[in-house]
Jmol script that loads the backbone (N, CA, C; Angstrom):
load data "model"
ATOM      1  N   MET A   1     -45.128 -25.492  -3.109  1.00  0.00           N
ATOM      2  CA  MET A   1     -43.765 -25.469  -3.617  1.00  0.00           C
ATOM      3  C   MET A   1     -42.768 -25.154  -2.493  1.00  0.00           C
ATOM      4  N   ARG A   2     -43.077 -24.159  -1.678  1.00  0.00           N
ATOM      5  CA  ARG A   2     -42.152 -23.769  -0.617  1.00  0.00           C
ATOM      6  C   ARG A   2     -41.995 -24.881   0.401  1.00  0.00           C
ATOM      7  N   LEU A   3     -43.092 -25.551   0.717  1.00  0.00           N
ATOM      8  CA  LEU A   3     -43.032 -26.639   1.691  1.00  0.00           C
ATOM      9  C   LEU A   3     -42.156 -27.769   1.173  1.00  0.00           C
ATOM     10  N   SER A   4     -42.247 -28.068  -0.119  1.00  0.00           N
ATOM     11  CA  SER A   4     -41.442 -29.155  -0.665  1.00  0.00           C
ATOM     12  C   SER A   4     -39.951 -28.833  -0.615  1.00  0.00           C
ATOM     13  N   VAL A   5     -39.602 -27.591  -0.838  1.00  0.00           N
ATOM     14  CA  VAL A   5     -38.189 -27.191  -0.764  1.00  0.00           C
ATOM     15  C   VAL A   5     -37.688 -27.313   0.670  1.00  0.00           C
ATOM     16  N   CYS A   6     -38.477 -26.852   1.630  1.00  0.00           N
ATOM     17  CA  CYS A   6     -38.089 -26.969   3.039  1.00  0.00           C
ATOM     18  C   CYS A   6     -37.948 -28.434   3.441  1.00  0.00           C
ATOM     19  N   LEU A   7     -38.897 -29.253   3.007  1.00  0.00           N
ATOM     20  CA  LEU A   7     -38.850 -30.679   3.322  1.00  0.00           C
ATOM     21  C   LEU A   7     -37.614 -31.331   2.712  1.00  0.00           C
ATOM     22  N   LEU A   8     -37.287 -30.960   1.494  1.00  0.00           N
ATOM     23  CA  LEU A   8     -36.093 -31.494   0.842  1.00  0.00           C
ATOM     24  C   LEU A   8     -34.835 -31.129   1.630  1.00  0.00           C
ATOM     25  N   LEU A   9     -34.739 -29.892   2.078  1.00  0.00           N
ATOM     26  CA  LEU A   9     -33.575 -29.466   2.848  1.00  0.00           C
ATOM     27  C   LEU A   9     -33.460 -30.222   4.171  1.00  0.00           C
ATOM     28  N   VAL A  10     -34.592 -30.457   4.831  1.00  0.00           N
ATOM     29  CA  VAL A  10     -34.575 -31.206   6.085  1.00  0.00           C
ATOM     30  C   VAL A  10     -34.144 -32.642   5.837  1.00  0.00           C
ATOM     31  N   VAL A  11     -34.661 -33.261   4.787  1.00  0.00           N
ATOM     32  CA  VAL A  11     -34.292 -34.644   4.468  1.00  0.00           C
ATOM     33  C   VAL A  11     -32.810 -34.744   4.135  1.00  0.00           C
ATOM     34  N   LEU A  12     -32.317 -33.813   3.367  1.00  0.00           N
ATOM     35  CA  LEU A  12     -30.891 -33.821   3.033  1.00  0.00           C
ATOM     36  C   LEU A  12     -30.027 -33.646   4.286  1.00  0.00           C
ATOM     37  N   ALA A  13     -30.457 -32.768   5.176  1.00  0.00           N
ATOM     38  CA  ALA A  13     -29.689 -32.555   6.405  1.00  0.00           C
ATOM     39  C   ALA A  13     -29.668 -33.810   7.272  1.00  0.00           C
ATOM     40  N   LEU A  14     -30.778 -34.510   7.336  1.00  0.00           N
ATOM     41  CA  LEU A  14     -30.853 -35.706   8.171  1.00  0.00           C
ATOM     42  C   LEU A  14     -30.159 -36.909   7.547  1.00  0.00           C
ATOM     43  N   CYS A  15     -30.243 -37.038   6.253  1.00  0.00           N
ATOM     44  CA  CYS A  15     -29.708 -38.229   5.585  1.00  0.00           C
ATOM     45  C   CYS A  15     -28.258 -38.071   5.133  1.00  0.00           C
ATOM     46  N   CYS A  16     -27.817 -36.879   4.917  1.00  0.00           N
ATOM     47  CA  CYS A  16     -26.489 -36.675   4.334  1.00  0.00           C
ATOM     48  C   CYS A  16     -25.583 -35.875   5.252  1.00  0.00           C
ATOM     49  N   TYR A  17     -25.774 -35.984   6.545  1.00  0.00           N
ATOM     50  CA  TYR A  17     -24.997 -35.170   7.456  1.00  0.00           C
ATOM     51  C   TYR A  17     -23.533 -35.557   7.500  1.00  0.00           C
ATOM     52  N   GLN A  18     -23.181 -36.732   7.031  1.00  0.00           N
ATOM     53  CA  GLN A  18     -21.791 -37.153   7.055  1.00  0.00           C
ATOM     54  C   GLN A  18     -21.137 -37.062   5.682  1.00  0.00           C
ATOM     55  N   ALA A  19     -21.703 -36.291   4.799  1.00  0.00           N
ATOM     56  CA  ALA A  19     -21.122 -36.153   3.470  1.00  0.00           C
ATOM     57  C   ALA A  19     -19.749 -35.495   3.577  1.00  0.00           C
ATOM     58  N   ASN A  20     -18.810 -36.011   2.830  1.00  0.00           N
ATOM     59  CA  ASN A  20     -17.456 -35.475   2.833  1.00  0.00           C
ATOM     60  C   ASN A  20     -17.133 -34.908   1.458  1.00  0.00           C
ATOM     61  N   ALA A  21     -16.445 -33.806   1.456  1.00  0.00           N
ATOM     62  CA  ALA A  21     -16.049 -33.203   0.184  1.00  0.00           C
ATOM     63  C   ALA A  21     -14.784 -32.394   0.402  1.00  0.00           C
ATOM     64  N   MET A  22     -13.967 -32.365  -0.606  1.00  0.00           N
ATOM     65  CA  MET A  22     -12.761 -31.540  -0.573  1.00  0.00           C
ATOM     66  C   MET A  22     -13.125 -30.154  -1.099  1.00  0.00           C
ATOM     67  N   VAL A  23     -12.578 -29.136  -0.485  1.00  0.00           N
ATOM     68  CA  VAL A  23     -12.810 -27.775  -0.946  1.00  0.00           C
ATOM     69  C   VAL A  23     -11.897 -27.519  -2.137  1.00  0.00           C
ATOM     70  N   CYS A  24     -12.480 -27.033  -3.204  1.00  0.00           N
ATOM     71  CA  CYS A  24     -11.744 -26.738  -4.421  1.00  0.00           C
ATOM     72  C   CYS A  24     -10.698 -25.649  -4.137  1.00  0.00           C
ATOM     73  N   PRO A  25      -9.441 -25.869  -4.518  1.00  0.00           N
ATOM     74  CA  PRO A  25      -8.402 -24.851  -4.271  1.00  0.00           C
ATOM     75  C   PRO A  25      -8.719 -23.499  -4.913  1.00  0.00           C
ATOM     76  N   ALA A  26      -9.363 -23.520  -6.072  1.00  0.00           N
ATOM     77  CA  ALA A  26      -9.717 -22.256  -6.730  1.00  0.00           C
ATOM     78  C   ALA A  26     -10.751 -21.489  -5.902  1.00  0.00           C
ATOM     79  N   LEU A  27     -11.683 -22.221  -5.296  1.00  0.00           N
ATOM     80  CA  LEU A  27     -12.685 -21.574  -4.455  1.00  0.00           C
ATOM     81  C   LEU A  27     -12.040 -20.994  -3.201  1.00  0.00           C
ATOM     82  N   LEU A  28     -11.139 -21.737  -2.597  1.00  0.00           N
ATOM     83  CA  LEU A  28     -10.444 -21.247  -1.408  1.00  0.00           C
ATOM     84  C   LEU A  28      -9.642 -19.990  -1.740  1.00  0.00           C
ATOM     85  N   SER A  29      -8.978 -20.001  -2.878  1.00  0.00           N
ATOM     86  CA  SER A  29      -8.217 -18.832  -3.317  1.00  0.00           C
ATOM     87  C   SER A  29      -9.141 -17.630  -3.527  1.00  0.00           C
ATOM     88  N   GLU A  30     -10.317 -17.883  -4.084  1.00  0.00           N
ATOM     89  CA  GLU A  30     -11.276 -16.807  -4.324  1.00  0.00           C
ATOM     90  C   GLU A  30     -11.803 -16.254  -3.008  1.00  0.00           C
ATOM     91  N   ILE A  31     -12.082 -17.121  -2.050  1.00  0.00           N
ATOM     92  CA  ILE A  31     -12.610 -16.675  -0.759  1.00  0.00           C
ATOM     93  C   ILE A  31     -11.581 -15.817  -0.024  1.00  0.00           C
ATOM     94  N   LEU A  32     -10.342 -16.280   0.019  1.00  0.00           N
ATOM     95  CA  LEU A  32      -9.305 -15.502   0.694  1.00  0.00           C
ATOM     96  C   LEU A  32      -8.970 -14.225  -0.074  1.00  0.00           C
ATOM     97  N   GLY A  33      -9.031 -14.300  -1.402  1.00  0.00           N
ATOM     98  CA  GLY A  33      -8.825 -13.108  -2.214  1.00  0.00           C
ATOM     99  C   GLY A  33      -9.897 -12.065  -1.964  1.00  0.00           C
ATOM    100  N   PHE A  34     -11.107 -12.528  -1.724  1.00  0.00           N
ATOM    101  CA  PHE A  34     -12.224 -11.638  -1.411  1.00  0.00           C
ATOM    102  C   PHE A  34     -11.901 -10.792  -0.177  1.00  0.00           C
ATOM    103  N   LEU A  35     -11.171 -11.380   0.758  1.00  0.00           N
ATOM    104  CA  LEU A  35     -10.835 -10.668   1.986  1.00  0.00           C
ATOM    105  C   LEU A  35      -9.623  -9.745   1.848  1.00  0.00           C
ATOM    106  N   PHE A  36      -8.629 -10.142   1.040  1.00  0.00           N
ATOM    107  CA  PHE A  36      -7.337  -9.460   1.114  1.00  0.00           C
ATOM    108  C   PHE A  36      -6.817  -8.849  -0.180  1.00  0.00           C
ATOM    109  N   ILE A  37      -7.311  -9.229  -1.337  1.00  0.00           N
ATOM    110  CA  ILE A  37      -6.775  -8.743  -2.613  1.00  0.00           C
ATOM    111  C   ILE A  37      -7.480  -7.452  -3.022  1.00  0.00           C
ATOM    112  N   ASP A  38      -6.758  -6.556  -3.681  1.00  0.00           N
ATOM    113  CA  ASP A  38      -7.360  -5.330  -4.201  1.00  0.00           C
ATOM    114  C   ASP A  38      -8.391  -5.657  -5.275  1.00  0.00           C
ATOM    115  N   GLU A  39      -9.343  -4.748  -5.456  1.00  0.00           N
ATOM    116  CA  GLU A  39     -10.464  -4.993  -6.362  1.00  0.00           C
ATOM    117  C   GLU A  39     -10.064  -5.318  -7.806  1.00  0.00           C
ATOM    118  N   PRO A  40      -9.127  -4.593  -8.440  1.00  0.00           N
ATOM    119  CA  PRO A  40      -8.783  -4.923  -9.833  1.00  0.00           C
ATOM    120  C   PRO A  40      -8.209  -6.343  -9.981  1.00  0.00           C
ATOM    121  N   VAL A  41      -7.372  -6.742  -9.042  1.00  0.00           N
ATOM    122  CA  VAL A  41      -6.783  -8.084  -9.096  1.00  0.00           C
ATOM    123  C   VAL A  41      -7.860  -9.133  -8.814  1.00  0.00           C
ATOM    124  N   PHE A  42      -8.751  -8.830  -7.877  1.00  0.00           N
ATOM    125  CA  PHE A  42      -9.831  -9.763  -7.548  1.00  0.00           C
ATOM    126  C   PHE A  42     -10.762  -9.965  -8.746  1.00  0.00           C
ATOM    127  N   LYS A  43     -11.006  -8.892  -9.497  1.00  0.00           N
ATOM    128  CA  LYS A  43     -11.857  -8.994 -10.691  1.00  0.00           C
ATOM    129  C   LYS A  43     -11.231  -9.950 -11.711  1.00  0.00           C
ATOM    130  N   LEU A  44      -9.921  -9.891 -11.867  1.00  0.00           N
ATOM    131  CA  LEU A  44      -9.227 -10.829 -12.759  1.00  0.00           C
ATOM    132  C   LEU A  44      -9.332 -12.259 -12.233  1.00  0.00           C
ATOM    133  N   GLN A  45      -9.248 -12.412 -10.923  1.00  0.00           N
ATOM    134  CA  GLN A  45      -9.363 -13.735 -10.322  1.00  0.00           C
ATOM    135  C   GLN A  45     -10.757 -14.318 -10.558  1.00  0.00           C
ATOM    136  N   LEU A  46     -11.783 -13.486 -10.510  1.00  0.00           N
ATOM    137  CA  LEU A  46     -13.154 -13.952 -10.750  1.00  0.00           C
ATOM    138  C   LEU A  46     -13.380 -14.358 -12.205  1.00  0.00           C
ATOM    139  N   ALA A  47     -12.599 -13.812 -13.114  1.00  0.00           N
ATOM    140  CA  ALA A  47     -12.794 -14.074 -14.544  1.00  0.00           C
ATOM    141  C   ALA A  47     -12.658 -15.555 -14.877  1.00  0.00           C
ATOM    142  N   LYS A  48     -11.865 -16.297 -14.116  1.00  0.00           N
ATOM    143  CA  LYS A  48     -11.677 -17.716 -14.434  1.00  0.00           C
ATOM    144  C   LYS A  48     -12.920 -18.558 -14.181  1.00  0.00           C
ATOM    145  N   PHE A  49     -13.911 -18.014 -13.461  1.00  0.00           N
ATOM    146  CA  PHE A  49     -15.144 -18.752 -13.189  1.00  0.00           C
ATOM    147  C   PHE A  49     -16.209 -18.534 -14.258  1.00  0.00           C
ATOM    148  N   ASN A  50     -15.974 -17.603 -15.182  1.00  0.00           N
ATOM    149  CA  ASN A  50     -16.936 -17.293 -16.242  1.00  0.00           C
ATOM    150  C   ASN A  50     -18.332 -17.004 -15.695  1.00  0.00           C
ATOM    151  N   ALA A  51     -18.390 -16.244 -14.626  1.00  0.00           N
ATOM    152  CA  ALA A  51     -19.667 -15.886 -13.998  1.00  0.00           C
ATOM    153  C   ALA A  51     -20.361 -14.805 -14.822  1.00  0.00           C
ATOM    154  N   PRO A  52     -21.696 -14.747 -14.731  1.00  0.00           N
ATOM    155  CA  PRO A  52     -22.420 -13.672 -15.426  1.00  0.00           C
ATOM    156  C   PRO A  52     -21.974 -12.304 -14.898  1.00  0.00           C
ATOM    157  N   PRO A  53     -21.991 -11.288 -15.751  1.00  0.00           N
ATOM    158  CA  PRO A  53     -21.549  -9.948 -15.334  1.00  0.00           C
ATOM    159  C   PRO A  53     -22.322  -9.402 -14.132  1.00  0.00           C
ATOM    160  N   GLU A  54     -23.608  -9.760 -14.022  1.00  0.00           N
ATOM    161  CA  GLU A  54     -24.403  -9.287 -12.888  1.00  0.00           C
ATOM    162  C   GLU A  54     -23.875  -9.874 -11.578  1.00  0.00           C
ATOM    163  N   ALA A  55     -23.476 -11.136 -11.608  1.00  0.00           N
ATOM    164  CA  ALA A  55     -22.947 -11.790 -10.407  1.00  0.00           C
ATOM    165  C   ALA A  55     -21.600 -11.188 -10.013  1.00  0.00           C
ATOM    166  N   VAL A  56     -20.765 -10.914 -11.000  1.00  0.00           N
ATOM    167  CA  VAL A  56     -19.463 -10.302 -10.727  1.00  0.00           C
ATOM    168  C   VAL A  56     -19.660  -8.903 -10.142  1.00  0.00           C
ATOM    169  N   ALA A  57     -20.590  -8.148 -10.712  1.00  0.00           N
ATOM    170  CA  ALA A  57     -20.853  -6.794 -10.212  1.00  0.00           C
ATOM    171  C   ALA A  57     -21.360  -6.839  -8.769  1.00  0.00           C
ATOM    172  N   ALA A  58     -22.224  -7.794  -8.461  1.00  0.00           N
ATOM    173  CA  ALA A  58     -22.740  -7.921  -7.099  1.00  0.00           C
ATOM    174  C   ALA A  58     -21.625  -8.291  -6.126  1.00  0.00           C
ATOM    175  N   LYS A  59     -20.766  -9.202  -6.535  1.00  0.00           N
ATOM    176  CA  LYS A  59     -19.644  -9.621  -5.680  1.00  0.00           C
ATOM    177  C   LYS A  59     -18.704  -8.447  -5.424  1.00  0.00           C
ATOM    178  N   LEU A  60     -18.434  -7.663  -6.452  1.00  0.00           N
ATOM    179  CA  LEU A  60     -17.550  -6.508  -6.296  1.00  0.00           C
ATOM    180  C   LEU A  60     -18.185  -5.426  -5.422  1.00  0.00           C
ATOM    181  N   GLU A  61     -19.499  -5.329  -5.463  1.00  0.00           N
ATOM    182  CA  GLU A  61     -20.198  -4.366  -4.610  1.00  0.00           C
ATOM    183  C   GLU A  61     -20.034  -4.731  -3.131  1.00  0.00           C
ATOM    184  N   VAL A  62     -20.156  -6.020  -2.835  1.00  0.00           N
ATOM    185  CA  VAL A  62     -19.949  -6.478  -1.453  1.00  0.00           C
ATOM    186  C   VAL A  62     -18.484  -6.315  -1.061  1.00  0.00           C
ATOM    187  N   LYS A  63     -17.581  -6.553  -2.014  1.00  0.00           N
ATOM    188  CA  LYS A  63     -16.144  -6.425  -1.731  1.00  0.00           C
ATOM    189  C   LYS A  63     -15.792  -5.004  -1.307  1.00  0.00           C
ATOM    190  N   LYS A  64     -16.492  -4.015  -1.848  1.00  0.00           N
ATOM    191  CA  LYS A  64     -16.241  -2.630  -1.444  1.00  0.00           C
ATOM    192  C   LYS A  64     -16.476  -2.455   0.054  1.00  0.00           C
ATOM    193  N   CYS A  65     -17.477  -3.128   0.597  1.00  0.00           N
ATOM    194  CA  CYS A  65     -17.736  -3.068   2.046  1.00  0.00           C
ATOM    195  C   CYS A  65     -16.624  -3.770   2.820  1.00  0.00           C
ATOM    196  N   ILE A  66     -16.202  -4.933   2.319  1.00  0.00           N
ATOM    197  CA  ILE A  66     -15.138  -5.691   2.987  1.00  0.00           C
ATOM    198  C   ILE A  66     -13.843  -4.881   2.986  1.00  0.00           C
ATOM    199  N   ASP A  67     -13.574  -4.182   1.893  1.00  0.00           N
ATOM    200  CA  ASP A  67     -12.343  -3.398   1.793  1.00  0.00           C
ATOM    201  C   ASP A  67     -12.305  -2.251   2.804  1.00  0.00           C
ATOM    202  N   GLN A  68     -13.457  -1.840   3.318  1.00  0.00           N
ATOM    203  CA  GLN A  68     -13.499  -0.777   4.316  1.00  0.00           C
ATOM    204  C   GLN A  68     -13.177  -1.299   5.722  1.00  0.00           C
ATOM    205  N   MET A  69     -13.210  -2.620   5.901  1.00  0.00           N
ATOM    206  CA  MET A  69     -12.862  -3.204   7.199  1.00  0.00           C
ATOM    207  C   MET A  69     -11.347  -3.157   7.384  1.00  0.00           C
ATOM    208  N   SER A  70     -10.921  -3.024   8.624  1.00  0.00           N
ATOM    209  CA  SER A  70      -9.481  -3.056   8.886  1.00  0.00           C
ATOM    210  C   SER A  70      -8.973  -4.495   8.752  1.00  0.00           C
ATOM    211  N   LEU A  71      -7.680  -4.628   8.493  1.00  0.00           N
ATOM    212  CA  LEU A  71      -7.081  -5.967   8.396  1.00  0.00           C
ATOM    213  C   LEU A  71      -7.223  -6.722   9.713  1.00  0.00           C
ATOM    214  N   LYS A  72      -7.217  -5.985  10.807  1.00  0.00           N
ATOM    215  CA  LYS A  72      -7.372  -6.597  12.128  1.00  0.00           C
ATOM    216  C   LYS A  72      -8.719  -7.303  12.252  1.00  0.00           C
ATOM    217  N   LYS A  73      -9.763  -6.742  11.645  1.00  0.00           N
ATOM    218  CA  LYS A  73     -11.089  -7.351  11.699  1.00  0.00           C
ATOM    219  C   LYS A  73     -11.249  -8.485  10.681  1.00  0.00           C
ATOM    220  N   ARG A  74     -10.483  -8.429   9.606  1.00  0.00           N
ATOM    221  CA  ARG A  74     -10.574  -9.484   8.591  1.00  0.00           C
ATOM    222  C   ARG A  74      -9.844 -10.750   9.021  1.00  0.00           C
ATOM    223  N   GLY A  75      -8.835 -10.612   9.880  1.00  0.00           N
ATOM    224  CA  GLY A  75      -8.050 -11.762  10.340  1.00  0.00           C
ATOM    225  C   GLY A  75      -8.878 -12.872  10.960  1.00  0.00           C
ATOM    226  N   PRO A  76      -9.763 -12.565  11.917  1.00  0.00           N
ATOM    227  CA  PRO A  76     -10.578 -13.637  12.514  1.00  0.00           C
ATOM    228  C   PRO A  76     -11.493 -14.333  11.504  1.00  0.00           C
ATOM    229  N   ILE A  77     -11.949 -13.597  10.499  1.00  0.00           N
ATOM    230  CA  ILE A  77     -12.776 -14.207   9.456  1.00  0.00           C
ATOM    231  C   ILE A  77     -11.952 -15.226   8.681  1.00  0.00           C
ATOM    232  N   GLU A  78     -10.713 -14.853   8.362  1.00  0.00           N
ATOM    233  CA  GLU A  78      -9.820 -15.768   7.658  1.00  0.00           C
ATOM    234  C   GLU A  78      -9.574 -17.026   8.488  1.00  0.00           C
ATOM    235  N   VAL A  79      -9.305 -16.854   9.772  1.00  0.00           N
ATOM    236  CA  VAL A  79      -9.045 -18.001  10.647  1.00  0.00           C
ATOM    237  C   VAL A  79     -10.251 -18.935  10.676  1.00  0.00           C
ATOM    238  N   ALA A  80     -11.448 -18.360  10.806  1.00  0.00           N
ATOM    239  CA  ALA A  80     -12.662 -19.182  10.841  1.00  0.00           C
ATOM    240  C   ALA A  80     -12.857 -19.942   9.531  1.00  0.00           C
ATOM    241  N   LEU A  81     -12.642 -19.271   8.395  1.00  0.00           N
ATOM    242  CA  LEU A  81     -12.799 -19.929   7.101  1.00  0.00           C
ATOM    243  C   LEU A  81     -11.792 -21.062   6.926  1.00  0.00           C
ATOM    244  N   LEU A  82     -10.563 -20.830   7.347  1.00  0.00           N
ATOM    245  CA  LEU A  82      -9.543 -21.870   7.210  1.00  0.00           C
ATOM    246  C   LEU A  82      -9.849 -23.071   8.107  1.00  0.00           C
ATOM    247  N   LYS A  83     -10.426 -22.833   9.278  1.00  0.00           N
ATOM    248  CA  LYS A  83     -10.820 -23.946  10.147  1.00  0.00           C
ATOM    249  C   LYS A  83     -11.929 -24.763   9.508  1.00  0.00           C
ATOM    250  N   ILE A  84     -12.873 -24.086   8.878  1.00  0.00           N
ATOM    251  CA  ILE A  84     -13.969 -24.786   8.192  1.00  0.00           C
ATOM    252  C   ILE A  84     -13.415 -25.623   7.048  1.00  0.00           C
ATOM    253  N   VAL A  85     -12.517 -25.053   6.264  1.00  0.00           N
ATOM    254  CA  VAL A  85     -11.924 -25.769   5.134  1.00  0.00           C
ATOM    255  C   VAL A  85     -11.137 -26.970   5.643  1.00  0.00           C
ATOM    256  N   GLU A  86     -10.374 -26.780   6.704  1.00  0.00           N
ATOM    257  CA  GLU A  86      -9.590 -27.884   7.272  1.00  0.00           C
ATOM    258  C   GLU A  86     -10.497 -29.021   7.725  1.00  0.00           C
ATOM    259  N   LYS A  87     -11.606 -28.653   8.345  1.00  0.00           N
ATOM    260  CA  LYS A  87     -12.550 -29.667   8.827  1.00  0.00           C
ATOM    261  C   LYS A  87     -13.197 -30.406   7.647  1.00  0.00           C
ATOM    262  N   CYS A  88     -13.509 -29.676   6.566  1.00  0.00           N
ATOM    263  CA  CYS A  88     -14.122 -30.314   5.395  1.00  0.00           C
ATOM    264  C   CYS A  88     -13.148 -31.245   4.681  1.00  0.00           C
ATOM    265  N   ASN A  89     -11.876 -30.910   4.707  1.00  0.00           N
ATOM    266  CA  ASN A  89     -10.889 -31.691   3.965  1.00  0.00           C
ATOM    267  C   ASN A  89     -10.411 -32.926   4.720  1.00  0.00           C
ATOM    268  N   LYS A  90     -10.883 -33.128   5.927  1.00  0.00           N
ATOM    269  CA  LYS A  90     -10.471 -34.334   6.680  1.00  0.00           C
ATOM    270  C   LYS A  90     -11.215 -35.544   6.213  1.00  0.00           C
TER     271      LYS A  90
END
end "model"
wireframe off; spacefill off
backbone 0.3
color backbone group
């Protein structure tokens, strides 16, 4: 089973390397909100995805770590994410 999954991933990487997709604006908003929005507001933002409560709790647990980072350290992460999104949307 594990070998078949690895083989599938390799085949997809080799055959579909030029796949193009637009990044969903809601996803982009969620990613940037993860970096900069306070936890209560971010929890409301996650509600629109109708995710299971366990997934929301896990995301909020990681967000607590991100919230401890200074804004100066979060800035380069934002820049990198926006470059990736820009490249995907071309």
